[in-house]
C-alpha positions in Angstrom: 0.0 0.0 0.0 1.8 3.1 -1.3 0.2 5.7 0.9 0.5 3.7 4.2 3.1 6.1 5.7 1.0 9.1 5.0 -2.1 7.5 6.5 -0.1 6.3 9.4 1.1 9.8 10.1 -2.4 11.3 9.8 -4.0 8.6 12.0 -1.3 9.2 14.7 -2.2 12.9 14.8 -5.9 12.0 15.0 -5.2 9.8 18.0 -3.3 12.8 19.5 -6.3 15.0 19.0 -8.6 12.4 20.6 -6.3 12.1 23.6 -5.9 15.9 23.9 -9.6 16.4 23.8 -10.2 13.8 26.5 -7.5 15.1 28.8 -8.2 18.8 28.4 -11.9 18.2 29.0 -11.1 16.3 32.2 -8.2 18.2 33.7 -8.5 19.5 37.2 -9.1 23.3 37.1 -6.8 24.0 40.1 -4.3 22.2 42.3 -4.6 18.6 43.4 -3.6 16.8 46.5 -0.1 15.4 47.1 2.9 16.9 45.3 0.9 18.9 42.8 0.6 22.0 44.9 4.3 22.1 45.6 5.2 21.5 41.9 2.9 24.2 40.6 4.0 26.7 43.2 7.7 26.1 42.6 7.2 26.3 38.8 5.2 29.5 38.9 7.9 31.4 40.7 10.8 29.1 39.9 11.4 28.2 43.5 13.2 25.2 44.9 11.0 22.1 45.6 11.8 18.8 47.3 14.8 16.7 46.4 16.0 15.8 43.9 14.3 18.6 42.0 12.6 18.8 38.6 14.1 21.8 36.8 12.9 20.9 33.3 9.4 20.4 34.6 9.6 23.7 36.3 10.8 25.6 33.3 8.2 24.1 31.0 5.4 24.6 33.6 6.5 28.2 34.1 6.2 28.7 30.3 2.7 27.3 30.3 1.7 29.4 33.4 2.5 32.5 31.4 -0.7 31.9 29.4 -2.9 32.1 32.4 -5.3 35.1 32.4 -4.8 35.5 36.2 -3.3 33.6 39.1 -6.4 31.5 39.6 -5.7 29.9 36.1 -2.1 29.1 36.7 -2.7 25.6 38.0 -5.1 24.9 35.0 -2.3 25.9 32.6 0.2 23.6 34.3 -2.4 20.8 34.3 -2.9 21.5 30.6 0.8 21.0 30.1 0.5 17.5 31.7 -2.5 16.8 29.4 -0.6 17.7 26.2 2.5 15.8 27.3 0.3 12.8 27.9 -1.3 13.3 24.4 2.2 13.3 22.8 2.9 10.2 24.8 -0.1 8.5 23.1 1.0 9.8 19.7 4.5 8.2 20.1 2.8 5.0 21.4 0.6 4.8 18.4 3.6 5.1 16.0 5.6 2.6 18.1 2.9 0.0 17.8 2.4 0.5 14.1 6.2 0.2 13.6 6.3 -3.1 15.4 2.9 -4.3 14.0 4.0 -3.8 10.4 6.9 -6.2 10.9 4.5 -8.8 12.2 2.2 -8.8 9.1 4.8 -8.5 6.4 8.4 -9.4 6.0 8.9 -6.7 3.3 8.3 -3.0 3.3 5.2 -3.4 1.2 1.9 -4.4 2.8 -1.6 -5.0 1.4 -4.6 -2.9 2.1 -5.9 -5.4 4.6 -2.6 -5.6 6.4 -2.4 -1.8 6.5 -5.9 -1.6 8.1 -4.8 -4.2 10.7 -1.6 -2.4 11.5 -3.3 1.0 11.9 -6.1 -0.7 13.9 -3.5 -2.2 16.2 -2.0 1.2 16.8 -5.5 2.7 17.5 -6.5 -0.1 19.9 -3.2 -0.1 21.9 -2.8 3.7 22.1 -6.4 4.4 22.9 -6.4 1.6 25.6 -3.5 3.4 27.2 -5.3 6.7 26.8 -8.2 5.5 28.9 -6.2 3.4 31.3 -6.6 4.2 35.0 -3.1 5.1 36.0 -2.1 7.1 33.0 -5.3 9.1 32.8 -5.0 10.0 36.5 -1.5 11.5 35.9 -2.5 13.2 32.7 -4.9 15.6 34.3 -2.8 17.0 37.2 0.3 19.1 37.6 2.8 16.4 38.5 6.0 15.2 36.8 4.8 11.7 35.7 3.0 12.9 32.6 6.1 14.6 31.3 8.3 11.7 32.4 6.1 9.3 30.4 6.5 11.6 27.3 10.3 11.3 27.6 10.1 7.5 27.8 7.7 7.3 24.8 9.9 9.7 22.8 13.2 7.9 23.3 11.7 4.5 22.7 10.1 5.8 19.4 13.4 7.6 18.5 15.4 4.3 18.7 12.9 2.7 16.3 13.3 5.7 13.9 17.1 5.1 14.2 16.5 1.4 13.3 14.9 2.5 10.0 17.9 4.4 8.9 20.7 2.6 10.9 22.9 2.0 7.9 22.6 5.6 6.5 25.4 8.1 6.9 24.0 10.3 9.6 22.0 7.7 11.5 23.9 8.3 14.7 22.2 11.7 15.1 19.2 9.8 16.4 21.4 8.3 19.1 22.7 11.7 20.1 19.1 13.0 20.3 18.2 10.1 22.6 21.2 10.9 24.8 20.1 14.5 25.0 16.6 13.5 25.9 18.0 11.3 28.6 19.9 14.2 30.0 16.8 16.5 29.9 14.7 13.8 31.5 17.0 13.8 34.6 15.4 17.2 35.2 12.0 15.6 35.3 12.3 12.1 36.8 14.8 9.2 36.6 12.1 6.7 35.5 13.0 7.5 31.9 16.4 6.0 32.2 14.9 2.6 32.6 14.3 2.5 28.8 18.0 2.2 28.3 18.2 -1.6 28.2 15.5 -1.8 25.6 17.2 0.8 23.5 20.6 -1.1 23.7 18.9 -4.2 22.5 17.3 -2.5 19.5 20.9 -1.3 18.6 22.3 -4.8 19.2 19.7 -6.6 17.1 20.2 -4.2 14.2 24.0 -4.1 14.2 25.1 -7.5 15.3 24.5 -11.2 14.6 22.5 -12.5 17.5 24.3 -15.0 19.8 23.9 -16.2 23.3 27.1 -14.4 24.4 26.1 -11.3 22.5 22.7 -11.1 24.2 24.4 -11.5 27.6 27.0 -8.8 26.7 24.3 -6.5 25.4 22.3 -6.9 28.6 25.4 -6.3 30.8 26.3 -3.2 28.7 22.8 -1.8 29.1 23.1 -2.1 32.9 26.5 -0.5 32.8 25.2 2.5 30.8 22.2 2.8 33.2 24.4 2.5 36.2 26.9 5.0 34.8 24.3 7.7 34.4 22.5 7.0 37.7 25.4 6.4 39.9 28.4 8.1 38.2 27.3 11.0 36.0 24.4 12.3 38.2 26.1 12.3 41.5 29.7 12.0 40.2 29.8 15.2 38.3 28.9 17.1 41.4 31.0 14.9 43.7 34.1 15.9 41.7 33.1 19.5 41.9 33.1 19.2 45.7 36.7 18.0 45.6 37.8 21.0 43.6 35.8 23.4 45.8 37.3 22.0 49.0 40.8 22.1 47.6 40.6 25.7 46.2 38.8 27.2 49.3 40.4 25.3 52.2 43.6 24.4 50.5 44.5 27.5 48.4 42.5 30.1 50.4 40.5 31.2 47.4 36.9 32.5 47.5 33.9 30.3 47.7 32.8 28.7 44.4 36.3 29.3 42.8 36.9 25.5 42.7 33.5 24.9 41.2 34.1 27.4 38.4 37.5 26.1 37.7 36.1 22.5 37.5 33.3 23.6 35.1 35.9 25.3 32.8 38.1 22.2 33.0 35.2 19.8 32.2 34.1 22.0 29.2 37.6 22.1 27.9 38.0 18.4 28.2 34.8 17.7 26.3 35.6 20.2 23.5 39.1 18.8 23.1 37.8 15.2 23.2 35.2 15.8 20.5 37.7 17.7 18.3 40.4 15.0 18.7 38.1 12.0 18.1 36.6 13.7 15.0 40.0 14.6 13.6 41.3 11.0 14.1 38.0 9.5 12.6 37.3 7.6 15.8 33.6 7.4 15.1 32.5 5.2 18.1 34.5 7.2 20.6 33.3 10.5 19.1 29.7 9.3 19.4 30.2 8.3 23.0 31.8 11.7 23.8 29.0 13.6 22.0 26.4 11.5 23.9 28.2 12.3 27.2 28.2 16.0 26.2 24.5 16.3 25.4 23.6 14.4 28.6 25.6 17.0 30.5 23.9 19.8 28.6 20.5 18.3 29.6 21.7 17.7 33.1 22.9 21.3 33.4 19.3 22.4 33.9 20.0 21.8 37.6 22.0 25.0 37.6 18.6 26.7 37.7 18.1 25.1 41.1 21.3 26.6 42.4 20.6 30.0 40.9 17.2 30.2 42.4 18.4 28.9 45.8 21.0 31.7 45.8 18.1 34.2 45.4 16.7 32.9 48.8 13.2 32.3 47.4 10.5 31.7 50.1 10.4 28.0 49.1 14.0 26.9 49.1 14.1 23.2 50.2 17.5 22.0 51.3 19.0 25.3 50.4 21.1 23.8 47.5 23.2 26.9 46.8 26.6 25.3 47.4 28.0 22.2 45.6 27.9 20.3 48.9 24.2 21.1 49.5 23.5 20.4 45.9 25.0 16.9 46.2 23.0 16.3 49.3 19.9 17.5 47.5 20.5 15.3 44.4 21.2 12.2 46.5 17.9 12.7 48.4 19.8 12.2 51.7 17.0 13.6 53.8 14.9 10.6 53.0 17.4 8.1 54.3 18.4 4.7 52.7 16.7 1.5 52.0 18.7 -1.7 51.8 18.8 -3.5 48.5 21.5 -6.1 48.0 22.3 -6.8 51.7 20.8 -5.4 54.9 19.0 -5.8 58.1 15.8 -7.4 59.1 13.3 -5.3 61.2 14.4 -7.0 64.4 18.2 -6.3 63.9 19.9 -4.7 66.9 22.1 -1.7 66.2 25.7 -2.4 67.3 27.3 0.8 66.0 26.7 3.8 63.8 28.5 6.2 61.6 27.8 9.9 61.3 27.8 11.1 57.7 28.9 14.6 57.1 29.0 17.3 54.5 30.5 20.8 54.6 29.1 24.2 55.3 30.5 27.7 54.9 31.9 29.5 57.9 34.5 32.3 58.2 35.7 31.9 54.6 36.2 28.2 54.9 34.3 25.0 54.7 33.8 23.1 57.9 32.3 19.7 58.6 28.5 19.6 59.2 26.9 16.3 60.3 23.9 14.8 58.5 20.5 14.1 60.0 20.6 10.5 59.0 23.1 8.2 60.9 24.4 5.2 59.1 23.6 2.3 61.4 25.6 -0.9 61.6 23.5 -4.0 62.6 24.2 -7.3 64.3 25.3 -9.5 61.4 23.2 -12.4 62.7 20.1 -10.3 61.7 21.1 -9.4 58.2 20.4 -11.1 54.9 20.8 -10.9 51.2 17.9 -9.2 49.4 16.3 -7.8 52.5 12.6 -7.0 52.1 11.4 -6.6 55.7 13.7 -4.0 57.2 11.6 -1.3 58.9 11.7 -1.4 62.7 8.5 0.6 63.2 6.0 -1.3 65.2 3.1 -0.8 62.8 5.3 -2.0 59.9 6.3 -5.1 61.9 2.7 -5.9 62.5 2.1 -5.8 58.7 5.2 -7.9 58.0 3.6 -10.6 60.2 0.3 -10.2 58.4 1.7 -10.5 54.9 4.5 -13.1 55.6 3.0 -15.1 58.5 6.4 -14.9 60.3 7.4 -17.7 62.6 11.1 -17.2 62.4 13.8 -18.3 64.8 14.3 -16.9 68.3 17.7 -15.6 69.1 18.9 -14.4 72.5 20.8 -11.2 72.7 21.5 -8.3 75.0 19.2 -5.3 74.8 20.1 -1.6 74.9 19.5 -1.5 78.7 22.0 -4.4 79.2 19.3 -6.9 80.0 18.9 -10.2 78.0 16.1 -10.3 75.4 14.8 -12.7 72.8 14.4 -11.4 69.2 12.8 -13.0 66.2 14.9 -13.6 63.1 12.7 -14.2 60.1 13.6 -16.9 57.7 14.7 -16.1 54.1 11.6 -17.9 52.9 9.4 -15.5 55.0 11.4 -12.6 53.6 10.5 -13.8 50.0 6.9 -14.4 51.1 6.6 -10.8 51.9 8.3 -9.8 48.7 5.8 -11.9 46.6 2.7 -11.3 48.6 3.1 -7.6 49.3 5.7 -6.0 47.1 4.8 -7.8 43.9 1.2 -8.9 44.6 -0.2 -5.9 46.4 2.1 -3.1 45.2 2.4 -4.1 41.5 0.1 -6.8 40.2 -2.9 -5.2 41.9 -2.1 -2.0 40.1 -1.5 -3.8 36.8 -4.9 -5.5 37.0 -6.5 -2.2 38.0 -5.6 -1.0 34.5 -6.4 -4.1 32.4 -9.0 -6.0 34.3 -11.0 -3.8 36.7 -10.9 -1.8 40.0 -13.0 -2.4 43.0 -12.9 1.3 44.1 -10.4 4.1 44.8 -10.3 3.6 48.6 -6.7 3.1 49.6 -6.0 -0.6 50.4 -3.7 -2.1 53.0 -5.0 -5.6 52.2 -8.6 -5.2 53.2 -11.3 -7.1 51.4 -13.5 -4.1 50.6 -10.9 -1.5 49.6 -8.9 -0.9 46.4 -8.6 -4.5 45.1 -8.7 -5.5 41.4 -11.8 -7.2 40.0 -13.0 -8.4 36.7 -16.8 -7.7 36.5 -17.3 -11.5 36.3 -19.0 -12.6 39.4 -17.6 -16.2 39.4 -14.1 -14.8 39.5 -14.8 -11.7 41.7 -16.5 -13.8 44.4 -13.2 -15.7 44.9 -11.1 -12.5 44.8 -13.1 -10.1 47.0 -16.1 -12.1 48.2 -19.7 -12.4 47.0 -20.8 -9.5 44.8 -24.5 -10.1 44.6 -25.8 -8.0 47.5 -23.3 -5.2 47.8 -24.4 -2.0 49.5 -25.3 0.8 47.1 -22.3 2.8 48.1 -19.9 0.0 46.9 -22.0 -1.3 44.0 -22.4 2.1 42.4 -19.1 3.7 43.5 -17.9 5.9 40.7 -14.4 4.3 40.8 -15.8 0.8 40.5 -14.6 0.0 37.0 -14.9 -3.3 35.3 -13.4 -4.3 31.9 -14.1 -8.1 32.2 -10.4 -8.7 31.7 -10.7 -7.9 28.0 -7.6 -5.5 27.9 -5.6 -8.1 29.8 -6.6 -11.0 27.5 -6.0 -9.0 24.4 -2.6 -8.0 25.8 -1.8 -11.7 26.5 -2.7 -12.5 22.9 -0.3 -9.8 21.7 2.4 -11.0 24.0 2.2 -14.5 22.6 1.8 -13.4 19.0 4.9 -11.2 19.1 6.8 -13.9 20.9 6.1 -16.4 18.1 6.4 -14.0 15.1 9.3 -11.7 16.0 11.3 -12.7 19.0 13.8 -9.9 18.8 11.1 -7.2 19.0 9.5 -9.2 21.8 12.7 -9.1 23.9 12.8 -5.3 23.4 9.3 -4.7 24.6 9.7 -7.3 27.4 12.7 -5.5 28.7 10.8 -2.2 28.8 7.9 -4.0 30.5 10.2 -5.6 33.2 12.5 -2.7 33.8 9.7 -0.3 34.4 7.7 -2.8 36.4 9.2 -5.5 38.5 12.6 -3.9 38.5 11.1 -0.8 40.1 9.5 -3.1 42.7 12.9 -4.5 43.7 14.5 -1.0 43.7 11.9 0.8 45.7 11.8 -2.0 48.4 8.6 -0.5 49.8 7.6 -1.0 53.4 3.9 -1.7 54.2 1.3 1.0 55.1 2.4 3.3 52.3 0.8 6.8 52.7 -0.7 6.6 49.2 -1.2 4.2 46.3 1.9 4.0 44.2 0.6 2.9 40.8 2.0 6.0 39.1 5.5 4.6 39.5 4.8 1.7 37.1 3.2 3.6 34.2 6.0 2.7 31.9 5.3 -1.0 32.5 1.6 -0.4 31.6 2.8 1.5 28.5 4.7 -1.6 27.4 1.7 -3.9 28.0 -0.4 -1.5 25.9 1.9 -2.3 23.0 0.9 -5.9 23.4 -2.7 -4.9 23.6 -2.3 -3.3 20.2 -0.5 -6.3 18.7 -3.2 -8.5 20.1 -5.5 -7.3 17.4 -3.2 -8.9 14.9 -3.7 -12.3 16.4 -7.5 -11.8 15.9 -6.9 -10.5 12.4 -4.7 -13.5 11.7 -7.5 -15.8 12.8 -10.2 -14.0 10.8 -8.2 -13.8 7.5 -8.0 -17.6 7.4 -11.8 -17.6 6.9 -12.8 -14.4 5.2 -11.5 -11.6 3.0 -8.4 -9.9 4.4 -9.8 -6.3 4.3 -13.0 -7.4 6.0 -11.0 -9.4 8.5 -8.9 -6.3 9.4 -11.9 -4.0 9.6 -13.9 -6.5 11.7 -10.9 -7.2 14.1 -10.4 -3.4 14.5 -14.0 -2.6 15.1 -14.5 -5.4 17.7 -11.3 -4.5 19.6 -12.0 -0.8 19.6 -15.4 -1.3 21.1 -14.5 -4.0 23.6 -11.2 -2.6 24.9 -10.7 1.2 24.7 -14.5 1.7 24.3 -15.3 -0.2 27.5 -12.4 1.4 29.4 -13.5 4.9 28.3 -17.1 4.2 29.4 -16.1 2.8 32.8 -13.3 5.3 33.7 -14.8 8.6 32.5 -16.9 9.5 35.6 -14.1 9.0 38.2 -11.3 10.4 36.0 -13.2 13.6 35.1 -11.8 16.2 37.5 -13.1 19.2 35.6 -15.2 20.4 38.5 -12.9 19.4 41.4 -11.8 22.2 43.7 -11.4 20.3 47.0 -7.7 20.7 47.5 -7.8 24.5 47.0 -11.0 24.8 49.1 -9.3 22.8 51.8 -6.3 25.0 51.8 -8.3 28.2 51.7 -10.5 27.2 54.6 -7.5 26.3 56.7 -5.8 29.7 56.0 -9.0 31.8 56.4 -9.7 30.1 59.7 -6.5 31.6 61.1 -6.3 35.0 62.8 -4.1 37.7 61.2 -0.3 37.1 61.3 -0.9 33.5 62.6 1.6 30.6 62.7 0.1 27.4 61.3 1.9 24.1 62.0 1.3 21.3 59.4 2.8 17.9 59.0 1.9 15.7 56.0 2.0 16.5 52.3 -1.8 17.0 52.0 -2.0 19.6 54.8 1.1 21.5 53.5 1.3 21.5 49.7 -2.2 22.8 49.0 -1.5 25.7 51.4 1.8 26.4 49.8 0.0 26.6 46.4 -2.7 28.9 47.8 -0.2 31.3 49.2 2.6 31.2 46.6 0.3 31.2 43.5 -3.0 32.7 44.3 -1.7 35.0 47.1 -4.3 33.8 49.7 -3.6 34.8 53.2 0.2 35.4 52.9 0.2 36.8 56.4 -0.1 33.3 57.8 3.2 31.5 58.2 2.8 27.8 57.3 5.4 25.7 59.2 5.9 22.1 58.2 6.8 20.0 61.3 8.7 17.4 59.2 11.0 20.0 57.7 11.4 21.8 61.0 13.9 19.1 62.0 16.4 20.7 59.5 18.6 23.7 60.1 18.0 25.2 56.6 14.2 25.2 57.1 14.5 26.9 60.5 16.7 29.5 58.9 14.0 30.2 56.3 11.3 30.4 58.9 13.3 33.1 60.6 13.1 35.3 57.4 10.2 37.5 56.5 8.0 36.0 53.7 5.5 38.2 51.8 3.2 39.6 54.5 4.3 37.1 57.2 6.8 38.3 59.8 9.7 36.0 60.8 8.8 33.1 63.2 10.1 34.3 66.6 12.4 31.5 67.4 15.0 32.4 70.0 17.7 29.8 69.2 20.6 30.9 67.1 21.8 29.0 64.0 24.8 27.4 65.6 22.4 26.0 68.3 20.3 24.0 65.9 22.6 23.2 63.0 22.3 19.6 61.8 24.0 17.3 64.3 23.3 19.7 67.2 20.3 19.2 69.4 18.7 16.8 66.8 17.3 14.8 69.8 16.7 16.1 73.3 16.2 13.5 76.0 14.0 14.2 79.0 15.5 13.5 82.4 12.8 14.7 84.9 15.1 15.2 87.8 13.2 18.4 88.6 9.7 17.3 89.8 8.2 20.7 89.9 6.8 22.8 87.0 9.4 25.1 85.5 8.9 28.2 83.3 9.3 27.2 79.7 11.7 30.1 79.0 14.1 28.8 81.7 14.0 25.3 80.3 14.8 26.5 76.7 17.7 28.6 78.1 19.0 25.5 79.9 18.8 23.4 76.7 20.4 26.2 74.6 23.4 26.5 77.0 26.5 24.9 75.7 28.0 24.7 79.2 28.9 21.0 79.9 27.1 21.3 83.2 23.8 21.4 81.3 24.6 18.1 79.6 24.2 14.4 80.6 27.3 12.2 80.3 26.4 8.9 78.7 29.9 7.6 77.9 33.6 8.5 77.8 33.7 12.1 76.5 30.1 11.7 75.2 27.5 14.2 76.4 23.9 14.7 75.3 21.4 17.6 75.6 18.4 17.0 77.8 15.4 18.7 79.4 15.7 18.7 83.2 11.9 18.3 83.6 8.9 17.2 81.7 6.6 19.7 83.5 6.5 23.1 81.9 4.8 26.4 82.6 3.7 28.9 79.9 2.9 32.3 81.5 -0.2 34.0 80.0 0.0 37.7 79.2 -3.6 38.7 79.8 -3.3 42.1 78.2 -2.0 40.7 74.9 -4.5 37.9 74.9 -7.3 40.5 75.2 -5.8 43.0 72.7 -5.3 40.3 70.1 -9.0 39.3 70.3 -8.1 35.7 71.2 -10.4 36.0 74.2 -13.3 38.5 74.3 -13.4 41.2 76.9 -16.5 39.7 78.6 -14.6 36.5 79.2 -11.5 38.3 80.7 -12.0 36.9 84.1 -11.7 33.4 82.8 -8.1 33.9 81.6 -5.7 31.8 83.7 -2.3 33.3 84.7 -0.4 30.4 83.3 -0.8 27.2 81.3 0.8 24.0 82.8 1.5 21.0 80.7 3.5 17.8 80.8 5.6 16.1 78.1 4.7 12.4 78.1 7.5 11.1 75.8 11.0 10.2 76.8 12.6 12.4 74.2 11.7 15.2 71.8 13.0 15.9 68.3 14.4 19.2 67.0 11.0 20.2 65.6 9.4 19.8 69.0 12.2 21.7 70.6 11.6 24.6 68.1 7.9 24.6 69.0 8.8 25.0 72.7 11.3 27.7 71.7 8.5 29.5 69.8 6.1 29.3 72.8 8.9 30.6 75.0 9.6 33.6 72.8 6.2 34.4 71.1 5.1 36.5 74.1 1.4 35.9 73.0 2.0 38.2 70.1 1.0 35.8 67.3 -1.7 33.1 67.3 -0.4 29.6 66.9 -2.5 26.8 65.2 -1.9 23.1 64.5 -3.7 21.1 61.8 -5.4 18.0 62.9 -4.6 15.7 60.0 -0.8 15.3 60.5 0.6 12.0 59.5 -0.8 11.5 56.0 2.4 12.3 54.2 
């Protein structure tokens, strides 16, 4: 068919228009819960969000926000960017499917009319199935990074197939350089895109080399080396080397701050330019291509300089304050979130036998001095460690869940507790470790999400394994009754829940048909798609090593895996076409297969998913934030805790300018010195938070934990207690070892004096109730220790002098 390529191009753009229409009609008109409020706020004013940052997302979102007619439309414009990015993802998915499908129906470049209809039909079915899939549609209509990340994944995968078409032409390598550049840019969105590298390497291998067992192994190992090089050498390594130069130039040579960094940048640019010139002159094509790829990755990665520049501007939102190379490295490594063991590590019951205090450097008096990190590196009793640790969290509620999911019996081991007394601990078996891995991490946290998208979803109530919440279903009673119990007499609230979506397993079955059809007809292409499917699915499960009781559903992390399966959904049409054409005319077979599949797969998915994915009239997150802020008195201080009681408030203030006199203080971040510093600065109409402690008294590693030793039994004025804790005199410390002293509170009983005149003048208490005002508030701390954030709250109460109202949200703990 001579005009196939033209028709294929036009159909792809039609699919793009369909997806764009769907997503733009269903986008949320304002901010959403979770990270969206933070991302939109940081993009609008180019501020610094949570590690490891997303500068490319911020730049593009800032561009889209410029089309807003007023600040109330900013979020809608950013959400529209996600919608369009998702539509382009669908466009590239369509072209990817037709590229692969064409090879399955014809061994030559020419195809018949019937084959052309089948190929285009496969592209339509697969791409539209993904358009209406639960996870992807959810991300497509909100201002988060995952829609843009999906676009980069789809783009690079399509680009390597375009390279494949021209691989033997003179300038074919330009496609490889484009892919490398896109990879570099994608680092500034999300690292998920890098997981496409193994599939890309295999496309190159299958095109350029004769396939052998050794070759396949070598290609796979090379793909992992490339992936590891970018993730663990280039991303942190480029900045790590900069810290070496910076430390040498400032502390060693006595030069100004940043002199070492600038010298290193100049040296790196010079090396790259010389390397490209030399390899081009000497006709070293492969080495030249590698250097060019490295260069464009660095160019894309250089978007993170925006993070540093904006941090230097001391923006109101400046998380981690990454304005030095040391802070930037800490920021990129996400060190504030701690580590999770992967290859070898502890079980949840492992006793700590030692610890190491990681450190970085901070500026003081023209030099860099050591500054200790918040997260200690613990060393555990080797008897309680294992390869491939899956059950590692020592939190009591997590341990209860480990027991539930793995039915732990374990082995009892006697050891000595922290108090010197003997105790018996349970050591899980490796089999129980794997049971948790398969039951929870794979079954609950991946396969459940997978079946949500291609079989059906019980409802959108978050599930921790309950029978009635968030499970996958089919819509077939005989199956569902075994999965989630009898479905005949469900309460109306569950039976007619908008998020109860059933596809009767039709997308799943069609995908399995495509899986098998490609496996039999074109094994090389099957390996490529399979690698994309596994690396963006089960490999992420292994890497994330999630503990139970996650604060939210995590299906968005596996969108790339669902993307790959949608390719097989499209190719599944060809198996039906292949069956029909044995009995009837080829053209009729192709049209019939396309029509049936379009109705039964994307058609059913669109019908089922529309009502709960249409967010076009959803304002709850903004209303929630506005109500919180407006309930506060003027110039108030509002303490929040989780993502959902912080990020919407940040959006409301930073973007729409709502109640900027209220200072929102996040308790989780208040454990860090950089955040306390920022709270002590004026922001918009909010005065600095009146903390009394100085920077050196709360820097990381100092007063991170304050123990309570209630040797004073009487109530003590809170101001005196804070002064005692802030005193660096050794007489105010407790000795717990040789030359080891800790900060402590000498009592757990505190007095907060009440200034009656200020309470009345502020309007906190009405004049008619003045006689009910008590002279002081007495309270008792029930815990054995307090963290830095709690110390800062006590410090605030001691120094606020009843001048500013203080509020606490009641939903802390959701983030």
